[in-house]
C-alpha positions in Angstrom: 36.9 -57.0 -59.4 37.1 -60.9 -60.1 37.7 -63.1 -57.5 41.6 -63.3 -57.8 41.9 -59.8 -57.9 40.5 -59.2 -54.3 42.5 -62.3 -53.3 45.7 -60.7 -54.7 44.7 -57.4 -52.9 43.9 -58.8 -49.3 47.5 -60.6 -49.2 49.4 -57.4 -50.6 52.0 -56.5 -48.0 51.4 -52.6 -47.1 54.9 -51.8 -49.0 53.2 -53.2 -52.3 50.4 -50.9 -51.6 52.3 -47.8 -50.7 54.3 -48.4 -54.1 50.3 -49.0 -56.0 49.1 -45.6 -54.3 52.7 -43.7 -55.2 51.9 -45.2 -58.7 48.5 -44.1 -58.7 49.1 -40.6 -58.0 51.7 -40.4 -60.3 49.3 -41.8 -63.2 46.4 -39.1 -61.6 48.5 -36.0 -60.0 45.5 -34.3 -59.4 43.8 -37.1 -56.9 46.6 -36.1 -54.1 45.9 -32.2 -55.0 42.1 -33.2 -54.2 42.6 -34.5 -50.9 45.2 -31.8 -49.6 42.3 -29.5 -51.1 40.0 -30.9 -48.8 41.8 -30.8 -46.0 43.3 -26.9 -46.7 39.1 -26.3 -46.3 38.7 -28.0 -43.2 41.2 -25.9 -41.5 40.1 -22.9 -43.0 36.6 -23.9 -41.6 38.6 -24.8 -38.3 40.4 -21.5 -38.1 36.8 -19.7 -39.0 34.9 -20.9 -36.2 38.1 -20.4 -34.0 38.1 -16.5 -35.0 33.7 -16.4 -34.7 33.9 -18.0 -31.0 37.1 -15.5 -30.1 35.0 -12.9 -31.1 31.7 -14.2 -29.3 33.9 -14.2 -26.2 35.2 -10.9 -26.4 32.0 -9.6 -27.1 30.0 -11.0 -24.3 32.5 -11.7 -21.7 34.7 -8.7 -21.4 
């Protein structure tokens, strides 16, 4: 990345960055899916850990 590009990036408004991210998503639609896929995996992992803790609690404390 050149110095001029870096300067333009630093001075870009938040709205311009959002516009760029929106444009980038349309150019590479799979990127948004990857991000949401990671979130879904983390939520499933959290649910699994919660279920495991519930089972352990029921087995040992009731």
